C-alpha positions as CSV (number, residue, x, y, z in Angstrom):
1,X,3.5,-14.4,-8.9
2,X,-0.3,-16.2,-9.5
3,X,-3.7,-14.9,-9.4
4,X,-3.1,-14.6,-5.1
5,X,-0.6,-11.6,-5.9
6,X,-3.1,-10.3,-9.0
7,X,-5.7,-10.4,-6.4
8,X,-3.8,-8.4,-4.1
9,X,-2.5,-5.5,-6.3
10,X,-5.9,-5.1,-8.2
11,X,-8.1,-3.7,-4.7
12,X,-11.7,-3.8,-4.4
13,X,-13.3,-1.8,-6.9
14,X,-16.7,-0.5,-7.8
15,X,-17.1,1.0,-11.0
16,X,-19.3,2.0,-14.1
17,X,-21.2,1.0,-16.8
18,X,-23.2,4.0,-17.2
19,X,-26.9,4.5,-17.5
20,X,-29.0,2.1,-19.7
21,X,-30.3,3.9,-22.9
22,X,-34.0,5.0,-22.5
23,X,-33.5,5.3,-18.7
24,X,-36.1,7.8,-17.1
25,X,-35.2,11.2,-16.5
26,X,-34.2,12.9,-13.4
27,X,-37.3,12.9,-10.7
28,X,-38.5,15.5,-9.0
29,X,-36.3,15.1,-5.6
30,X,-34.2,18.3,-5.7
31,X,-30.4,17.2,-6.6
32,X,-28.4,16.4,-3.7
33,X,-26.7,19.2,-2.0
34,X,-25.5,20.5,0.9
35,X,-25.4,23.6,2.8
36,X,-22.2,26.3,2.4
37,X,-20.0,26.2,5.5
38,X,-19.6,28.5,8.5
39,X,-17.2,30.9,9.0
40,X,-13.9,29.8,9.8
41,X,-12.6,29.6,13.6
42,X,-10.6,32.6,14.0
43,X,-7.9,30.6,15.1
44,X,-6.9,27.9,13.6
45,X,-3.9,25.3,13.8
46,X,-1.2,24.6,11.5
47,X,-2.8,21.8,9.0
48,X,-0.8,18.4,9.4
49,X,1.7,16.9,7.4
50,X,-0.8,15.3,4.3
51,X,-1.1,11.5,5.1
52,X,-3.6,9.1,3.9
53,X,-2.9,6.4,6.4
54,X,-3.9,8.7,9.5
55,X,-7.0,10.8,10.6
56,X,-5.1,14.1,11.0
57,X,-3.1,13.7,7.9
58,X,-6.3,13.5,5.9
59,X,-6.3,17.1,7.0
60,X,-3.1,17.6,5.7
61,X,-4.6,16.2,2.5
62,X,-7.4,18.7,2.1
63,X,-4.7,21.6,2.4
64,X,-2.2,20.4,0.6
65,X,-4.2,18.6,-2.2
66,X,-7.4,20.3,-2.3
67,X,-8.3,18.8,-5.6
68,X,-7.7,15.1,-4.5
69,X,-10.1,15.4,-1.8
70,X,-13.8,16.0,-1.4
71,X,-16.0,14.9,1.7
72,X,-19.2,15.6,3.8
73,X,-19.7,15.9,7.4
74,X,-22.8,16.3,8.7
75,X,-23.6,16.0,12.9
76,X,-27.3,15.7,12.1
77,X,-28.0,18.2,15.4
78,X,-29.0,21.0,13.2
79,X,-26.6,23.5,15.1
80,X,-24.9,26.4,12.4
81,X,-21.5,24.1,12.8
82,X,-23.6,21.0,12.2
83,X,-22.2,21.0,8.8
84,X,-18.9,21.2,7.3
85,X,-17.8,20.4,3.4
86,X,-14.9,20.3,0.9
87,X,-15.7,20.5,-2.6
88,X,-19.1,18.2,-1.9
89,X,-20.3,18.4,-5.4
90,X,-16.6,17.2,-7.5
91,X,-17.5,14.1,-8.9
92,X,-14.9,11.5,-7.6
93,X,-13.5,7.8,-8.3
94,X,-16.5,6.3,-5.8
95,X,-14.8,2.6,-5.5
96,X,-17.0,0.4,-3.4
97,X,-19.1,3.0,-1.3
98,X,-21.0,3.0,-4.3
99,X,-22.6,-0.2,-3.4
100,X,-25.0,1.7,-1.3
101,X,-27.0,2.2,-4.3
102,X,-27.3,-1.4,-4.7
103,X,-28.1,-2.2,-1.0
104,X,-31.0,1.2,-1.5
105,X,-32.3,-0.9,-4.6
106,X,-32.3,-4.4,-3.1
107,X,-34.4,-2.8,0.0
108,X,-37.1,-1.3,-2.7
109,X,-37.1,-4.3,-4.2
110,X,-37.9,-6.5,-1.6
111,X,-40.9,-4.2,0.0
112,X,-42.4,-3.6,-3.6
113,X,-42.1,-8.0,-3.9
114,X,-39.9,-7.9,-6.7
115,X,-37.3,-10.0,-5.1
116,X,-37.7,-12.6,-2.1
117,X,-35.0,-12.0,-0.2
118,X,-35.0,-15.7,0.8
119,X,-34.9,-16.7,-3.0
120,X,-31.9,-18.9,-3.5
121,X,-28.7,-17.9,-5.6
122,X,-26.6,-20.6,-6.9
123,X,-23.2,-19.8,-6.1
124,X,-21.7,-21.4,-9.6
125,X,-23.9,-18.2,-10.7
126,X,-23.4,-15.7,-8.5
127,X,-19.4,-16.8,-9.5
128,X,-19.7,-16.6,-13.4
129,X,-19.4,-12.7,-12.1
130,X,-15.9,-13.4,-10.0
131,X,-12.5,-12.2,-11.6
132,X,-10.1,-12.8,-9.0
133,X,-8.8,-9.2,-8.7
134,X,-10.7,-8.1,-6.0
135,X,-8.2,-8.1,-3.0
136,X,-9.7,-11.4,-1.6
137,X,-13.1,-10.1,-1.1
138,X,-14.4,-13.1,-2.8
139,X,-12.8,-15.8,-0.8
140,X,-13.5,-13.9,2.6
141,X,-17.2,-13.7,1.4
142,X,-17.4,-17.4,1.0
143,X,-15.8,-17.7,4.5
144,X,-18.3,-15.5,6.0
145,X,-21.4,-17.8,5.0
146,X,-19.9,-21.1,5.6
147,X,-19.3,-21.8,2.0
148,X,-16.7,-24.5,1.6
149,X,-14.1,-23.7,-1.1
150,X,-11.8,-25.1,-3.1
151,X,-7.6,-24.2,-3.2
152,X,-8.5,-21.9,-5.6
153,X,-10.6,-19.9,-4.0
154,X,-14.2,-20.7,-5.5
155,X,-16.9,-22.6,-4.2
156,X,-16.3,-26.5,-4.0
157,X,-19.8,-27.3,-5.0
158,X,-21.0,-24.8,-7.5
159,X,-24.7,-26.4,-7.2
160,X,-24.6,-24.9,-3.8
161,X,-27.1,-22.0,-3.2
162,X,-27.4,-19.4,-0.5
163,X,-30.4,-16.6,-0.1
164,X,-30.3,-13.5,-1.8
165,X,-30.0,-11.6,1.4
166,X,-26.8,-13.4,2.1
167,X,-25.0,-12.7,-1.0
168,X,-26.3,-9.1,-0.3
169,X,-24.8,-9.0,3.1
170,X,-21.3,-10.7,1.2
171,X,-21.3,-7.5,-0.9
172,X,-22.1,-5.2,2.2
173,X,-19.7,-6.8,4.8
174,X,-16.8,-8.3,2.4
175,X,-17.4,-5.6,-0.4
176,X,-17.7,-8.6,-2.7
177,X,-18.0,-7.7,-6.7
178,X,-19.2,-10.3,-8.0
179,X,-21.9,-10.0,-5.5
180,X,-23.0,-6.8,-6.7
181,X,-22.6,-7.4,-10.2
182,X,-25.0,-10.3,-9.8
183,X,-27.3,-8.2,-7.9
184,X,-27.4,-5.7,-10.6
185,X,-28.3,-8.0,-13.3
186,X,-31.2,-9.6,-11.1
187,X,-32.6,-6.2,-10.1
188,X,-32.2,-4.5,-13.4
189,X,-30.5,-1.4,-14.2
190,X,-33.3,1.0,-13.7
191,X,-34.0,-0.4,-10.2
192,X,-30.5,1.4,-9.6
193,X,-31.0,4.6,-11.0
194,X,-34.6,4.4,-9.5
195,X,-33.0,4.0,-6.1
196,X,-30.4,6.8,-6.6
197,X,-32.6,9.2,-7.9
198,X,-35.0,8.8,-5.0
199,X,-32.5,10.7,-2.8
200,X,-31.5,13.3,-5.6
201,X,-28.7,11.2,-6.9
202,X,-29.2,12.1,-10.5
203,X,-27.3,10.6,-13.7
204,X,-26.0,7.2,-11.8
205,X,-23.4,6.4,-13.8
206,X,-23.9,2.8,-13.3
207,X,-21.4,0.6,-11.8
208,X,-20.0,-2.8,-13.3
209,X,-17.4,-3.8,-10.7
210,X,-16.8,-6.7,-13.4
211,X,-16.7,-4.7,-16.6
212,X,-14.1,-2.0,-15.5
213,X,-12.0,-5.0,-14.3
214,X,-12.0,-6.6,-17.6
215,X,-11.6,-3.0,-19.1
216,X,-7.8,-3.0,-17.4
217,X,-7.4,-6.9,-18.6
218,X,-8.5,-6.2,-22.0
219,X,-7.1,-2.8,-23.0
220,X,-7.7,-3.5,-27.1
221,X,-11.2,-4.0,-26.4
222,X,-12.2,-1.1,-24.6
223,X,-12.3,3.1,-25.1
224,X,-9.1,4.5,-23.9
225,X,-8.8,5.4,-20.6
226,X,-9.3,8.9,-21.6
227,X,-12.3,8.5,-23.3
228,X,-15.6,9.7,-21.4
229,X,-17.9,7.4,-19.5
230,X,-20.6,7.3,-22.4
231,X,-18.0,5.6,-24.1
232,X,-16.0,3.3,-22.0
233,X,-19.4,2.2,-19.3
234,X,-21.0,0.2,-22.5
235,X,-18.0,-1.6,-23.6
236,X,-17.4,-2.5,-20.0
237,X,-20.6,-3.8,-19.3
238,X,-20.6,-5.7,-22.3
239,X,-16.9,-7.2,-21.3
240,X,-19.0,-8.1,-18.1
241,X,-21.9,-9.8,-19.4
242,X,-19.9,-11.8,-22.1
243,X,-17.2,-12.7,-19.1
244,X,-20.7,-14.5,-16.9
245,X,-22.0,-16.1,-20.6
246,X,-18.7,-17.7,-21.9
247,X,-16.4,-20.0,-19.8
248,X,-13.5,-19.9,-22.3
249,X,-13.4,-15.7,-22.1
250,X,-13.4,-16.3,-18.3
251,X,-10.5,-18.6,-18.4
252,X,-8.4,-16.1,-20.8
253,X,-9.3,-13.3,-18.4
254,X,-8.0,-14.9,-15.7
255,X,-4.8,-16.1,-17.1
256,X,-4.5,-12.2,-18.8
257,X,-4.9,-11.0,-15.0
258,X,-2.1,-13.4,-13.9
259,X,0.4,-12.2,-16.8
260,X,0.0,-8.7,-16.3
261,X,0.2,-8.9,-12.5
262,X,4.3,-10.0,-13.4
263,X,5.7,-6.8,-13.1
264,X,4.2,-5.6,-10.2
265,X,5.6,-1.7,-10.8
266,X,4.0,-1.5,-14.1
267,X,0.7,-2.9,-13.2
268,X,0.2,-0.7,-9.8
269,X,1.1,2.0,-12.1
270,X,-1.3,1.2,-14.9
271,X,-4.1,0.2,-11.7
272,X,-3.5,3.8,-10.7
273,X,-4.0,5.2,-14.4
274,X,-7.0,3.2,-14.9
275,X,-8.4,3.9,-11.5
276,X,-9.4,7.9,-13.1
277,X,-11.7,6.4,-15.5
278,X,-13.7,4.5,-13.6
279,X,-17.1,5.9,-12.6
280,X,-17.6,8.6,-10.3
281,X,-20.1,10.4,-8.0
282,X,-20.2,12.9,-5.6
283,X,-19.9,13.5,-1.9
284,X,-23.0,15.3,-1.7
285,X,-24.2,12.1,-3.5
286,X,-23.3,9.5,-1.4
287,X,-24.4,11.5,1.5
288,X,-27.7,12.0,0.2
289,X,-28.2,8.6,-0.2
290,X,-27.0,7.4,3.0
291,X,-28.6,10.1,5.2
292,X,-32.2,8.6,3.0
293,X,-31.9,5.0,3.9
294,X,-30.8,5.4,7.5
295,X,-33.5,8.1,8.2
296,X,-36.1,6.3,6.4
297,X,-36.8,9.3,4.1
298,X,-36.0,6.6,1.1
299,X,-39.1,5.5,1.4
300,X,-40.4,1.9,1.0
301,X,-37.1,-0.4,1.8
302,X,-35.5,1.5,4.0
303,X,-35.8,-0.6,6.7
304,X,-34.8,-3.9,4.5
305,X,-31.5,-1.4,3.1
306,X,-31.0,-0.1,6.8
307,X,-30.7,-3.4,8.2
308,X,-27.8,-4.6,5.8
309,X,-25.9,-1.5,6.3
310,X,-26.5,-1.6,9.8
311,X,-25.1,-5.1,10.5
312,X,-22.9,-4.3,13.6
313,X,-25.8,-3.8,15.7
314,X,-26.1,-1.4,18.9
315,X,-22.8,-0.5,20.4
316,X,-22.9,-0.2,24.2
317,X,-23.6,3.2,24.4
318,X,-26.8,2.8,22.6
319,X,-25.1,4.1,19.1
320,X,-25.7,2.2,15.7
321,X,-22.9,2.5,13.2
322,X,-22.8,1.3,9.7
323,X,-20.0,2.4,7.4
324,X,-18.6,1.3,3.6
325,X,-15.8,2.1,1.9
326,X,-13.6,1.3,-0.8
327,X,-10.4,1.7,-2.6
328,X,-8.6,1.3,-5.6
329,X,-4.9,1.8,-6.2
330,X,-3.8,5.3,-5.2
331,X,-7.5,6.2,-3.9
332,X,-9.9,5.5,-1.0
333,X,-13.4,6.2,-0.1
334,X,-15.8,5.8,3.0
335,X,-18.9,6.8,3.9
336,X,-20.0,6.4,7.9
337,X,-23.6,6.9,9.5
338,X,-24.1,7.0,13.6
339,X,-27.8,6.9,14.1
340,X,-27.7,8.4,18.0
341,X,-30.0,7.4,20.9
342,X,-31.3,10.5,20.9
343,X,-32.8,10.2,17.2
344,X,-30.3,12.5,15.3
345,X,-28.4,10.9,12.5
346,X,-24.7,12.2,12.0
347,X,-23.8,11.6,7.8
348,X,-19.7,11.2,7.2
349,X,-18.3,10.5,3.4
350,X,-15.0,11.3,2.4
351,X,-13.6,11.1,-1.2
352,X,-9.6,10.8,-2.1
353,X,-7.1,10.0,-4.5
354,X,-3.6,10.8,-5.8
355,X,-1.7,8.6,-3.0
356,X,1.2,6.5,-4.1
357,X,0.7,3.2,-5.6
358,X,1.9,1.3,-2.3
359,X,-0.5,2.4,-0.1
360,X,-2.1,0.1,1.9
361,X,-5.8,0.7,2.0
362,X,-6.5,-1.2,4.7
363,X,-4.9,1.5,6.6
364,X,-6.3,4.7,4.6
365,X,-9.7,2.9,5.7
366,X,-9.1,3.0,9.0
367,X,-7.7,6.7,9.0
368,X,-10.8,7.7,7.3
369,X,-13.3,6.2,9.5
370,X,-11.6,7.4,12.4
371,X,-11.5,11.3,10.7
372,X,-15.7,10.9,9.8
373,X,-16.4,9.7,13.4
374,X,-14.2,11.9,15.1
375,X,-15.8,14.9,13.0
376,X,-19.2,13.6,13.6
377,X,-19.1,13.5,17.4
378,X,-16.6,16.1,18.3
379,X,-17.3,19.8,17.8
380,X,-13.6,21.0,18.3
381,X,-12.7,18.0,15.4
382,X,-15.1,19.4,13.1
383,X,-14.2,22.7,13.4
384,X,-10.5,21.6,12.3
385,X,-12.0,19.8,9.3
386,X,-13.4,23.5,8.8
387,X,-10.0,25.3,9.1
388,X,-8.9,23.3,6.1
389,X,-11.8,22.9,4.0
């Protein structure tokens, strides 16, 4: 088995290292929230069978396992039935959906002149934060940017540089965890906290992708999975910083990862348990920050962040869509925005957990995207969500 299999089993994550000591208190921005649901339709069809790999199956999941799903669908048109939600304020594992915070913080830092999007980033420094446990995201990032790599999936020439904006693009388009950790280190924790606060996302559980993974690889050097985030977060951050600074610890961690992956079934089950210990956020918080960034209400830097999220550009129908999701073993998250030619903006977020450990995360992502797109664009589909919400 080897690092390649371990990479597949420990799927892309976005985990936490907690708010910094002495962080600023809540801003005056009201906490992210969504309105109450409209009345349910008088006639609702039976809920489909639960299945996280189909859009129909997600309706079944909401109906059959309501404690394991949170969602917000807001078509942005302002009608009575425009907003439908289920458990919008329930904390849920976010996985890489949390990276919208990094993008927003980057945009604001550019607008305020604290970073230059063209500043060079040494790829070897970027890879100091790379543990081969990201579902192939880093390899895909190097390929996206046209960076030659070795057979081990790392840069062939560590002295090669990329623009900071390209590193952010890799984080968004390929969900590169090492890029997210490097960006957090470059911007500083308060920049991420402030970005979230600007949209009413108070008490952000700061994500350390690498640190959370290392807590799984080095369980004796982190509090137990049952410990509160306030205890696990500092330990995760300490592990991440040690990994970035200590080549011997990096090598040891990679060897341990390979050893853990030898027992596939046990590794999957432990991943599922571990995922429930990672940082959380709510569907309302994620939706609020997406709306702030895409609409521009976020303020300075919204245009920079929006350009990163909307990298696909306009569709033939004039819509501009953006997505960012993530996954752990047994869970999946997705956010979708639809900016329309008539200036309305639809935002959808769905967060789920409790799947079978062998569930295909790519199929989950497709199903979640289809669910959100249909619900944002088609009132009858949104009514079906309301029937189970």
